[in-house]
C-alpha positions in Angstrom: 25.3 -4.4 5.0 22.6 -5.7 2.6 20.4 -3.4 0.6 17.4 -3.7 3.0 19.6 -2.6 5.9 21.1 0.3 3.8 17.7 1.6 2.8 16.5 1.3 6.4 19.5 3.3 7.6 18.8 6.0 5.0 15.1 6.1 6.0 16.2 6.7 9.6 18.4 9.6 8.6 15.6 11.2 6.5 12.6 10.2 8.6 13.6 9.9 12.3 10.0 9.0 13.1 10.4 5.7 11.2 13.1 4.7 13.6 11.1 5.7 16.7 8.2 3.5 15.4 10.5 0.6 14.9 9.7 0.5 11.2 12.3 -1.2 9.0 12.8 -2.6 5.5 13.0 -6.4 5.8 13.7 -7.4 2.2 14.5 -5.8 -1.1 13.8 -7.9 -4.2 13.3 -5.3 -6.9 10.7 -4.4 -8.0 9.4 -5.2 -4.5 10.3 -4.2 -1.0 8.9 -5.6 2.3 8.6 -3.4 5.3 7.7 -4.1 8.9 6.0 -1.9 11.4 5.9 -3.5 14.8 2.4 -3.7 16.4 1.5 -1.4 19.3 -1.9 -1.5 21.0 -2.4 2.2 20.4 -2.6 1.4 16.7 -6.0 -0.2 17.2 -9.4 1.3 16.6 -12.7 0.0 18.1 -13.4 -3.5 17.1 -9.7 -4.4 17.2 -9.1 -3.1 13.7 -5.8 -1.6 12.7 -6.2 2.2 12.2 -6.1 3.8 8.8 -3.3 6.1 9.6 -1.2 3.2 10.8 -1.8 1.3 7.5 -1.1 4.5 5.4 2.1 5.2 7.3 3.4 1.7 6.5 2.3 2.0 2.8 3.9 5.4 2.4 7.2 4.4 4.0 7.3 1.2 1.9 6.8 3.2 -1.3 9.5 5.6 -0.3 11.8 2.7 0.5 11.2 1.3 -3.0 12.2 4.6 -4.6 15.4 4.7 -2.4 16.2 1.1 -3.2 16.1 1.9 -6.9 18.0 5.2 -6.6 19.2 6.4 -3.2 19.7 9.9 -4.5 16.0 10.5 -5.0 15.3 11.7 -1.5 12.8 14.3 -2.7 10.9 11.9 -5.1 7.8 11.6 -3.0 8.0 14.7 -0.9 4.9 16.9 -0.7 4.2 20.2 1.0 0.8 21.1 2.3 -0.3 24.7 2.5 -3.1 25.6 4.8 -5.2 28.7 4.6 -7.2 29.5 7.8 
């Protein structure tokens, strides 16, 4: 198993939603990683533009994959909690 596949498998264990979306790491060439998120029509906004949440999801997962590719033990490196007050 190459590093891209190993990081993808780790992502799937940590973030099951990534696997459900078909997102995967296609290449690791440190300091770069390439990730793929398959297109789905529900990712479009009016005007046939890709939605912001779709792009941010891919960017967030790709940055997380980079951290894991550098050090697989850093699973909490980019974790954030939100607190809401109503």
